[in-house]
C-alpha positions as CSV (number, residue, x, y, z in Angstrom):
1,M,85.3,-80.5,-39.5
2,L,84.2,-83.7,-37.3
3,I,84.9,-83.9,-33.8
4,E,86.4,-87.0,-32.7
5,S,86.8,-88.7,-29.3
6,D,90.4,-88.9,-27.9
7,E,89.0,-91.4,-25.5
8,N,91.3,-94.4,-24.6
9,S,90.3,-98.0,-24.1
10,N,89.5,-97.7,-20.0
11,Y,87.4,-94.6,-19.9
12,S,86.1,-95.1,-16.1
13,K,86.8,-97.7,-13.6
14,R,83.5,-97.4,-12.6
15,T,80.9,-99.7,-14.2
16,F,77.2,-98.5,-15.4
17,D,73.9,-99.7,-15.6
18,Q,72.1,-97.6,-17.8
19,D,69.5,-97.8,-21.2
20,Y,70.4,-93.9,-22.1
21,P,68.3,-91.9,-23.8
22,N,65.4,-94.4,-23.5
23,S,65.8,-93.7,-19.7
24,S,67.3,-91.0,-17.6
25,R,68.1,-93.1,-14.3
26,I,72.0,-94.5,-14.6
27,E,73.1,-96.8,-11.9
28,A,76.6,-96.9,-11.1
29,T,79.7,-98.8,-9.1
30,Y,82.5,-99.5,-7.9
31,E,84.7,-101.2,-5.9
32,S,87.6,-100.8,-3.5
33,G,89.3,-103.4,-1.8
34,N,86.3,-105.3,-0.1
35,T,83.5,-102.6,-0.9
36,T,81.0,-101.8,-3.8
37,F,79.9,-98.5,-3.9
38,S,77.1,-98.0,-5.9
39,S,75.2,-93.9,-6.9
40,W,72.5,-93.0,-9.7
41,Y,72.4,-90.5,-12.1
42,N,69.0,-88.7,-13.2
43,I,69.9,-86.9,-16.5
44,I,68.0,-83.3,-16.8
45,S,69.9,-81.7,-19.5
46,L,72.6,-83.8,-21.7
47,G,74.0,-81.0,-22.3
48,Y,76.5,-80.2,-25.4
49,Y,80.4,-79.7,-26.4
50,P,80.8,-76.2,-27.5
51,A,83.6,-75.4,-30.3
52,N,86.8,-74.6,-27.6
53,V,86.0,-77.5,-25.0
54,V,87.3,-77.4,-21.6
55,K,88.8,-80.6,-20.1
56,T,88.8,-81.7,-16.8
57,Q,92.5,-81.6,-14.9
58,K,94.1,-85.7,-15.9
59,N,93.7,-87.4,-12.7
60,S,96.9,-89.6,-11.3
61,K,95.0,-92.5,-10.1
62,E,93.7,-93.0,-13.6
63,G,95.5,-90.6,-16.2
64,N,91.5,-89.8,-17.7
65,Q,90.8,-86.4,-18.8
66,Y,87.3,-85.8,-19.2
67,W,85.6,-83.5,-21.7
68,I,83.3,-80.7,-20.0
69,P,79.9,-80.0,-21.3
70,D,77.7,-76.8,-21.1
71,D,74.2,-76.5,-20.3
72,Y,74.4,-79.8,-18.6
73,I,72.0,-80.7,-15.4
74,V,72.2,-84.3,-13.5
75,E,70.6,-85.0,-10.2
76,T,72.4,-87.3,-7.6
77,E,72.8,-88.1,-4.3
78,V,76.0,-87.3,-2.0
79,A,75.9,-87.7,2.1
80,N,71.9,-89.1,2.0
81,K,71.0,-85.5,0.2
82,K,69.7,-85.0,-3.1
83,L,72.1,-82.7,-5.2
84,C,71.5,-80.7,-8.9
85,C,74.6,-80.3,-10.3
86,Y,75.2,-77.7,-12.7
87,I,77.3,-77.2,-15.8
88,K,77.3,-74.0,-17.6
89,Y,80.0,-72.0,-19.9
90,I,80.6,-68.5,-18.9
91,S,83.0,-67.8,-21.7
92,N,85.1,-69.6,-23.8
93,K,87.5,-70.8,-20.9
94,I,85.8,-69.8,-18.3
95,V,83.3,-72.5,-16.9
96,K,80.8,-72.0,-13.4
97,Y,79.8,-75.5,-11.3
98,T,76.8,-75.2,-9.4
99,I,75.7,-77.6,-6.8
100,F,72.0,-77.1,-5.4
101,W,70.2,-79.2,-2.9
102,K,67.6,-78.7,-0.1
103,E,68.0,-78.8,3.7
104,N,64.5,-77.9,6.0
105,N,62.5,-76.4,3.3
106,T,65.1,-74.2,2.5
107,E,67.3,-74.0,-0.7
108,W,71.3,-73.8,-0.6
109,S,73.5,-73.5,-3.4
110,V,77.3,-73.4,-3.8
111,H,79.5,-72.6,-6.9
112,S,82.5,-72.1,-8.1
113,E,84.8,-71.5,-11.4
114,K,87.8,-73.7,-10.5
115,S,86.8,-77.4,-10.9
116,T,84.1,-80.1,-10.3
117,T,85.9,-80.9,-7.6
118,G,86.6,-77.4,-5.8
119,V,82.3,-76.8,-5.5
120,V,82.1,-80.6,-4.5
121,L,84.5,-79.5,-1.5
122,L,83.0,-76.6,-0.9
123,Y,79.6,-78.7,-0.5
124,L,81.1,-80.8,1.6
125,K,82.3,-77.7,4.1
126,K,78.8,-76.4,4.3
127,I,77.2,-79.6,5.5
128,N,80.6,-80.0,8.0
129,Q,82.1,-82.9,6.2
130,S,85.0,-81.0,4.8
131,T,87.7,-84.1,5.8
132,T,85.5,-86.2,3.1
133,R,87.3,-86.6,0.0
134,L,84.8,-87.3,-3.2
135,S,85.8,-87.1,-7.0
136,G,84.6,-83.9,-8.5
137,P,84.0,-85.8,-11.7
138,R,82.4,-88.7,-10.8
139,I,80.0,-86.3,-8.6
140,F,78.9,-84.7,-11.9
141,G,78.8,-87.9,-13.9
142,L,81.4,-86.8,-16.3
143,D,82.8,-90.0,-16.5
144,I,79.8,-91.8,-18.0
145,E,80.9,-93.2,-21.4
146,K,77.2,-93.2,-22.7
147,L,76.5,-89.4,-22.0
148,H,80.1,-88.9,-24.0
149,Q,78.5,-90.5,-26.8
150,C,75.6,-88.9,-26.7
151,R,77.5,-85.4,-27.0
152,L,79.8,-86.0,-29.6
153,E,76.8,-87.4,-32.0
154,I,75.2,-83.9,-31.1
155,S,77.9,-82.0,-31.8
156,N,79.0,-83.8,-35.6
157,T,75.6,-83.4,-36.3
158,S,75.6,-79.9,-35.8
159,N,78.6,-79.3,-37.2
160,I,77.6,-81.2,-40.3
161,S,74.2,-78.6,-40.6
162,T,76.5,-76.0,-40.8
163,S,78.9,-76.4,-43.1
164,R,76.4,-77.1,-45.4
165,K,73.7,-74.2,-44.9
166,C,73.9,-71.8,-48.1
167,P,74.4,-67.5,-47.6
168,L,71.2,-66.3,-46.0
169,S,70.8,-63.6,-49.5
170,V,70.5,-67.1,-51.4
171,V,67.4,-68.6,-48.6
172,Q,64.5,-67.3,-50.5
173,S,61.6,-69.2,-48.5
174,K,60.5,-66.9,-45.6
175,S,60.9,-70.4,-43.2
176,G,64.0,-70.8,-44.4
177,Q,64.7,-67.4,-43.4
178,N,63.3,-67.7,-39.8
179,K,65.1,-70.5,-39.0
180,R,68.3,-68.9,-39.8
181,F,67.7,-66.4,-37.7
182,A,66.1,-68.6,-35.0
183,F,69.7,-70.1,-34.8
184,F,71.3,-67.5,-34.6
185,G,69.2,-65.9,-31.6
186,K,70.3,-69.0,-29.8
187,D,74.0,-68.6,-30.4
188,S,74.1,-64.5,-29.6
189,E,72.4,-65.5,-26.4
190,K,75.3,-67.8,-25.6
191,D,78.1,-65.2,-26.7
192,L,75.8,-62.3,-25.0
193,S,75.7,-64.1,-21.5
194,S,79.4,-64.3,-22.1
195,L,80.1,-61.0,-22.4
196,I,77.9,-59.9,-19.7
197,M,80.3,-61.8,-17.2
198,K,83.2,-60.8,-18.6
199,H,82.7,-56.9,-18.0
200,K,81.2,-58.0,-14.7
201,M,77.4,-57.0,-15.0
202,T,77.1,-59.2,-11.9
203,T,76.3,-58.9,-8.3
204,Q,78.7,-60.1,-5.6
205,T,78.1,-63.5,-5.7
206,G,78.6,-63.6,-9.4
207,Q,74.7,-63.3,-10.3
208,Q,74.0,-61.3,-13.8
209,V,72.3,-58.3,-13.0
210,V,72.4,-57.3,-16.4
211,S,69.8,-59.6,-19.1
212,V,69.4,-58.9,-22.7
213,R,65.2,-58.9,-24.2
214,N,65.9,-58.2,-27.7
215,I,67.6,-57.4,-30.8
216,E,66.3,-56.1,-34.2
217,L,68.5,-57.1,-37.5
218,D,67.6,-55.1,-40.5
219,F,67.5,-57.3,-43.6
220,N,66.2,-56.3,-47.3
221,G,64.5,-53.3,-45.3
222,E,63.0,-55.6,-43.0
223,T,63.1,-55.6,-39.3
224,I,63.8,-58.6,-37.6
225,K,63.3,-58.4,-33.9
226,L,64.6,-61.3,-31.7
227,I,62.9,-61.9,-28.9
228,Y,65.1,-63.1,-25.9
229,N,62.8,-62.6,-22.8
230,K,59.3,-64.6,-24.0
231,N,57.7,-64.3,-20.4
232,I,55.1,-61.4,-21.4
233,E,53.3,-60.6,-19.0
234,R,49.7,-62.5,-18.9
235,E,47.9,-59.1,-17.6
236,K,49.3,-57.5,-21.2
237,L,48.3,-60.7,-23.4
238,D,44.7,-60.3,-21.6
239,A,44.8,-56.6,-22.5
240,I,45.5,-57.5,-26.5
241,V,43.5,-60.1,-27.3
242,R,40.6,-57.7,-25.2
243,A,41.3,-54.7,-27.5
244,C,41.6,-57.1,-30.3
245,D,38.2,-58.6,-29.6
246,E,36.3,-55.1,-28.8
247,S,37.5,-53.5,-31.4
248,L,36.9,-56.4,-34.2
249,L,40.5,-56.5,-35.5
250,A,41.3,-59.8,-37.2
251,R,44.3,-61.9,-37.2
252,D,45.3,-61.3,-40.5
253,G,44.8,-57.3,-39.5
254,Y,46.9,-57.3,-36.5
255,R,49.6,-59.2,-38.1
256,R,50.4,-57.1,-41.0
257,L,50.5,-53.9,-38.0
258,A,53.0,-55.9,-36.5
259,A,55.0,-57.0,-39.3
260,I,54.7,-52.7,-39.6
261,E,55.8,-52.3,-36.0
262,S,58.2,-54.3,-35.0
263,H,57.4,-53.3,-30.7
264,L,54.3,-54.9,-31.2
265,T,53.7,-58.4,-29.4
266,R,53.5,-61.0,-31.9
267,E,50.1,-62.1,-33.4
268,Y,51.3,-65.8,-32.6
269,L,51.5,-65.0,-29.2
270,I,48.6,-63.6,-29.0
271,E,46.6,-66.3,-30.6
272,E,48.1,-68.7,-28.3
273,H,46.8,-67.0,-25.5
274,R,43.4,-66.5,-26.6
275,K,43.1,-70.0,-27.2
276,Y,44.1,-70.5,-23.3
277,I,41.4,-68.3,-22.7
278,T,38.9,-70.2,-24.6
279,S,40.4,-73.0,-22.9
280,I,39.6,-71.8,-19.6
281,I,36.3,-70.4,-20.5
282,N,35.2,-74.1,-21.9
283,K,36.3,-75.8,-19.1
284,K,34.7,-73.4,-16.7
285,I,31.6,-73.0,-18.3
286,R,30.2,-75.3,-20.6
287,I,28.6,-75.5,-23.9
288,G,26.0,-77.6,-24.7
289,T,24.4,-77.8,-27.8
290,F,20.8,-79.4,-28.8
291,N,18.6,-79.6,-32.0
292,I,14.9,-79.0,-30.6
293,N,13.7,-81.5,-34.0
294,N,14.9,-84.8,-32.8
295,M,16.4,-84.3,-29.0
296,Q,14.5,-85.2,-26.0
297,F,15.1,-82.7,-22.6
298,N,15.6,-83.8,-19.6
299,D,17.2,-82.7,-16.0
300,N,20.5,-84.6,-17.2
301,N,21.1,-82.1,-20.5
302,L,23.2,-79.4,-18.5
303,D,25.9,-82.0,-17.7
304,I,25.7,-83.8,-21.3
305,L,27.4,-81.3,-23.7
306,E,28.8,-81.7,-27.0
307,Q,31.0,-79.4,-28.9
308,S,29.8,-76.4,-30.6
309,D,29.7,-75.7,-34.5
310,K,32.1,-73.6,-35.6
311,E,29.9,-72.9,-38.8
312,I,28.8,-69.3,-39.5
313,L,26.0,-70.1,-41.6
314,V,23.2,-71.3,-40.7
315,K,21.7,-74.1,-43.2
316,E,18.0,-74.7,-43.5
317,T,18.2,-78.1,-42.7
318,E,20.2,-76.9,-39.0
319,I,16.7,-75.0,-38.3
320,G,16.3,-76.0,-34.5
321,C,19.9,-76.3,-33.8
322,G,21.2,-74.3,-30.3
323,A,23.3,-74.0,-27.7
324,Y,22.6,-73.3,-24.0
325,R,25.0,-72.7,-20.8
326,S,24.5,-73.6,-16.8
327,I,22.5,-70.6,-15.0
328,K,24.5,-72.3,-11.7
329,T,27.9,-72.1,-13.4
330,L,27.7,-68.4,-14.6
331,L,26.3,-67.6,-11.7
332,E,29.4,-69.4,-9.8
333,I,31.8,-67.4,-11.8
334,L,29.7,-63.7,-11.3
335,I,29.0,-64.1,-7.8
336,P,33.1,-63.4,-6.7
337,I,32.8,-60.5,-9.6
338,W,30.1,-58.9,-7.8
339,K,31.5,-59.4,-4.5
340,N,34.6,-57.8,-4.5
341,T,33.5,-54.6,-7.4
342,S,33.9,-51.3,-5.4
343,P,31.3,-50.2,-4.2
344,P,30.1,-54.3,-3.9
345,V,27.0,-55.1,-5.8
346,L,26.3,-57.9,-3.3
347,K,26.9,-57.7,0.2
348,E,26.3,-60.9,2.4
349,G,23.0,-60.9,3.5
350,D,21.2,-59.4,-0.1
351,T,18.8,-61.4,-2.2
352,I,20.5,-62.1,-5.9
353,N,17.2,-60.7,-8.1
354,L,17.9,-62.5,-11.6
355,K,15.8,-61.4,-14.1
356,I,15.3,-63.9,-16.8
357,G,14.5,-62.6,-20.5
358,C,13.7,-63.8,-23.9
359,D,13.1,-62.3,-27.6
360,G,13.1,-63.5,-31.2
361,R,15.0,-61.7,-33.9
362,N,14.6,-61.9,-37.7
363,V,17.9,-62.3,-39.0
364,G,17.3,-63.0,-42.8
365,R,14.5,-63.8,-45.3
366,K,13.7,-67.2,-44.0
367,Q,15.9,-67.1,-40.4
368,N,14.9,-66.5,-36.7
369,H,17.1,-66.5,-33.6
370,V,15.6,-66.8,-30.4
371,M,17.8,-65.5,-27.2
372,F,17.6,-66.3,-23.7
373,T,19.5,-63.9,-21.1
374,F,19.6,-62.9,-17.5
375,C,20.9,-60.1,-15.9
376,L,21.4,-59.2,-11.8
377,L,18.5,-56.4,-10.8
378,N,20.9,-55.8,-8.0
379,E,23.1,-53.6,-10.3
380,K,20.1,-51.5,-10.8
381,E,21.2,-48.9,-13.5
382,K,24.2,-50.9,-15.1
383,V,21.5,-54.1,-15.8
384,L,20.8,-51.5,-19.4
385,K,24.2,-52.4,-20.7
386,P,25.0,-55.4,-22.7
387,D,27.9,-56.0,-21.2
388,N,25.6,-57.2,-17.9
389,Q,23.2,-59.4,-20.1
390,Y,24.4,-63.3,-19.6
391,C,23.4,-65.2,-23.0
392,I,22.0,-68.6,-21.1
393,C,20.9,-69.8,-24.5
394,L,20.6,-69.1,-27.8
395,Y,18.7,-70.8,-30.7
396,V,17.7,-71.2,-34.9
397,G,13.9,-70.5,-34.8
398,R,10.8,-68.5,-34.3
399,E,8.9,-67.9,-31.0
400,K,6.5,-70.6,-30.5
401,Y,5.1,-72.2,-27.7
402,D,6.5,-76.3,-28.5
403,D,9.4,-75.0,-29.0
404,L,10.4,-72.9,-26.0
405,A,8.3,-75.6,-24.3
406,K,11.1,-77.7,-25.1
407,V,13.9,-75.2,-24.8
408,S,12.7,-74.3,-21.1
409,Q,13.2,-78.0,-19.7
410,L,16.9,-77.4,-19.7
411,F,16.1,-75.1,-17.0
412,H,13.5,-76.3,-15.3
413,Y,15.0,-78.3,-12.8
414,Q,18.1,-75.5,-12.1
415,L,15.5,-72.8,-11.8
416,L,13.1,-74.6,-9.5
417,D,16.5,-75.8,-6.8
418,L,17.3,-72.2,-7.0
419,Q,14.4,-70.7,-6.5
420,D,14.0,-73.0,-3.4
421,N,17.5,-73.4,-2.2
422,G,19.0,-70.5,-3.7
423,I,23.3,-71.0,-4.4
424,I,26.4,-71.6,-1.9
425,D,29.2,-69.5,-3.1
426,Q,33.0,-70.3,-3.1
427,D,33.7,-68.7,0.5
428,G,30.6,-71.0,1.5
429,I,28.0,-68.4,1.9
430,H,24.4,-68.6,1.1
431,W,22.7,-66.7,-0.8
432,A,18.7,-66.1,-1.5
433,I,17.6,-66.1,-5.4
434,E,14.3,-64.4,-6.2
435,L,13.8,-65.1,-10.4
436,F,11.5,-62.4,-12.3
437,F,10.9,-62.6,-16.1
438,C,10.9,-59.9,-18.5
439,G,9.9,-59.3,-22.2
440,D,7.9,-58.0,-24.8
441,W,4.0,-58.8,-24.6
442,K,4.1,-61.7,-27.3
443,I,6.7,-63.9,-25.6
444,M,4.7,-63.1,-22.6
445,Y,2.0,-64.8,-23.4
446,I,3.5,-67.8,-24.5
447,I,6.3,-68.1,-21.5
448,M,2.8,-67.5,-18.9
449,G,0.8,-70.3,-21.3
450,L,-1.9,-67.9,-22.1
451,T,-3.2,-67.8,-25.4
452,A,-3.1,-64.5,-27.6
453,P,-3.5,-60.9,-27.2
454,N,-6.6,-60.6,-29.1
455,S,-8.5,-62.7,-27.0
456,K,-11.2,-62.1,-25.1
457,Y,-9.8,-62.1,-21.8
458,F,-6.6,-60.8,-23.0
459,C,-5.1,-59.5,-19.9
460,L,-2.1,-61.1,-18.3
461,F,-2.8,-60.4,-14.8
462,C,-6.4,-60.1,-14.2
463,N,-10.0,-61.5,-16.0
464,C,-10.7,-58.2,-17.7
465,E,-12.5,-59.0,-20.5
466,A,-11.6,-57.1,-23.8
467,S,-15.5,-55.4,-24.5
468,L,-15.1,-53.8,-21.3
469,R,-11.5,-52.2,-21.9
470,W,-13.7,-49.2,-22.1
471,D,-14.6,-48.5,-18.8
472,M,-12.5,-46.9,-16.5
473,D,-14.7,-47.2,-13.8
474,K,-14.0,-50.4,-13.1
475,T,-11.3,-52.0,-11.2
476,W,-9.6,-55.6,-11.3
477,K,-7.4,-57.0,-9.3
478,N,-3.8,-58.0,-10.3
479,E,-4.0,-61.8,-9.4
480,T,-3.9,-63.8,-12.4
481,N,-6.0,-64.8,-15.6
482,T,-8.2,-67.4,-14.4
483,K,-10.9,-67.4,-17.5
484,C,-8.2,-66.8,-20.6
485,E,-7.6,-70.9,-22.2
486,K,-4.3,-71.7,-20.5
487,K,-1.7,-73.9,-21.0
488,Q,1.2,-74.8,-18.7
489,S,3.5,-72.5,-17.3
490,L,6.9,-72.7,-19.1
491,F,9.0,-71.2,-16.2
492,P,6.7,-72.4,-12.9
493,A,9.4,-71.7,-10.6
494,I,8.6,-67.9,-11.1
495,N,6.1,-66.2,-9.1
496,Y,3.6,-64.7,-11.5
497,K,3.7,-61.2,-9.6
498,N,7.6,-61.1,-10.8
499,Y,6.1,-61.4,-14.3
500,L,7.0,-57.9,-15.9
501,P,6.0,-56.6,-19.3
502,D,9.0,-54.8,-21.0
503,E,8.7,-50.8,-20.6
504,L,10.4,-50.4,-23.7
505,H,8.1,-52.4,-25.9
506,L,5.1,-51.1,-24.5
507,M,6.4,-47.5,-25.1
508,L,7.4,-48.2,-28.8
509,R,3.8,-49.8,-29.5
510,I,1.8,-46.9,-27.7
511,S,3.6,-44.4,-29.2
512,D,3.5,-46.2,-32.9
513,I,-0.4,-46.1,-32.2
514,L,-1.0,-42.4,-31.0
515,M,1.4,-41.3,-33.7
516,D,-1.2,-43.2,-36.3
517,C,-4.0,-41.8,-35.0
518,L,-2.8,-38.2,-34.8
519,F,-1.4,-38.1,-38.0
520,S,-4.0,-39.8,-40.0
521,D,-6.6,-37.4,-38.5
522,I,-4.1,-34.2,-39.7
523,I,-3.4,-35.6,-43.3
524,K,-7.3,-35.8,-43.9
525,K,-7.8,-32.1,-43.2
526,K,-7.1,-29.7,-46.6
527,E,-4.5,-27.4,-45.2
528,F,-2.1,-30.0,-44.1
529,S,0.4,-30.0,-47.2
530,K,0.6,-26.0,-46.7
531,K,0.4,-24.8,-43.4
532,I,0.0,-28.2,-40.8
533,K,3.1,-29.9,-42.4
534,P,5.7,-27.6,-42.4
535,E,4.8,-26.4,-38.8
536,I,5.3,-30.2,-38.0
537,E,8.3,-30.6,-39.1
538,A,10.0,-27.5,-38.0
539,A,8.1,-28.3,-34.2
540,F,10.1,-31.8,-34.7
541,R,13.6,-29.4,-35.6
542,N,13.1,-27.6,-32.7
543,I,13.5,-30.7,-30.4
544,K,16.4,-31.6,-32.6
545,V,14.5,-35.2,-34.0
546,H,14.7,-35.4,-37.5
547,F,11.2,-35.6,-38.9
548,E,9.2,-35.6,-42.2
549,F,6.3,-36.4,-44.3
550,F,6.8,-37.9,-47.6
551,Q,4.2,-39.1,-50.3
552,S,4.7,-42.9,-50.9
553,K,6.4,-44.0,-54.5
554,S,3.7,-46.8,-54.9
555,N,0.5,-44.4,-54.3
556,K,1.5,-40.7,-54.5
557,K,-1.6,-39.8,-52.5
558,Q,-1.0,-41.4,-49.4
559,W,1.2,-39.4,-47.5
560,N,4.1,-41.7,-44.8
561,W,6.2,-40.5,-42.1
562,T,9.7,-41.1,-40.4
563,S,9.4,-43.9,-38.4
564,L,11.6,-43.0,-35.2
565,M,13.8,-45.0,-33.1
566,G,13.1,-45.5,-29.1
567,P,14.9,-42.7,-27.8
568,D,13.6,-40.2,-30.3
569,K,10.3,-41.2,-29.8
570,K,11.3,-40.7,-26.0
571,K,11.8,-37.1,-26.3
572,M,8.9,-36.8,-29.2
573,L,6.6,-37.9,-25.8
574,E,8.1,-35.5,-23.8
575,K,8.7,-32.1,-25.6
576,F,6.8,-32.2,-28.5
577,P,4.0,-28.9,-28.5
578,V,1.1,-31.3,-29.0
579,S,-1.5,-27.7,-28.2
């Protein structure tokens, strides 16, 4: 059923200068005698006419009666004060009129359930102008015909769409069903608010003390949850996103769980929050990309950042592609965290001991990745945890001097600046920085610019000759290798004394050689298979390490043995009874 206006030919005595809805500001003028009065309005929310619309009382002078909209908000000015006028239906017949204003940085409000004029009189009394008489409908702008027409159009459109709706049981599409439930939720929220006011679930001033959080409906065996309060705590969303990421729970998996358990937070809210977190991280810690084969590096590269590639699979044409992050930017984020932990990792006056690391990894038969990281040595044993290693560069390629030389230029000037000048955090505290480098023997040689480990002068720190390695009576000063053919060091900001070979790689390499020498000699003995082999395997079982000898499938005369991982090798070196 269409709503028709019962307006007369003279809707208002005032004239209006407006271009609504293109502009929300409306100018109004009114002449009384020889005086022209002007006012302005800024429409914040047009509102709408409910099914049982309430009308104002007839004006004795003009005889007009205006329709009162619901959810109507307008700004205007009275007595040199900016007002915000708000109309809200409490029930079908009760309307609440509220005026808000600021005075001396304090917010004030008055409300009435009688009429617009009633709340205006309360406002005038509050500002000590009770002798002034003003029209409530004019202050609220209810006599603006253009707004009245716009609300009629909205009401007519709403009624037409409602009359055309088919029964829910006929709606087959999921989107159509969801839209129907969404409209139902909006209407039910208004009706529930009216019931709350009707049953006086309010304070003494009329403010609601009860709010509807959600409603559950059952439709075809499926639980439909209507959420009225969508302001979920950010901390809760942070925790859910982190839990999903750490447990590798994909979107589809969580969506299926949420479909079964209605109390779970909706997946789209989690995805929106994940995008929000990503946007913040991208602004604070930007990621740059490069291609070693066709890009020139300079000191401004950390400010020239491109969008990162979303592809997971790497094609052969992408060999040489990489991404990097600024060390300085990461430190600006991490230093406040290190300062505020309990107990604090960094205290004012401490030197930040920053260890740079690099290693390569084979990720397929044709592909290799090389990664640069840094960690804070001040964290002591915590640096052994992967979470405390911060990646600053990752590229597709091998550990070659030419490639590493190009990549190192990304951080050349930044490392020099950090080593020489330190860094100032957001609180204005200056932190001195000392740089270290740690890696396996291969990467150490490349970074320090030395030749291969099998060269004549092989040592990283002295001039020891390979032919004299056996002589334990000789002593060599750990200064630097001056006799080896050297290339330029890739990180000149790091003092050569702060280059530290990784203990794990040394331990694994030494233990492999010791095991190979020991077992190669033992296997040659005649009693190996019957006596020595069972005894060695039993000794490993006693120290709770899985180890066994087995014959090669290709050559049954050749014996092999179980390759041990780092923790098992450490246990073997400590507890295996060699005697």
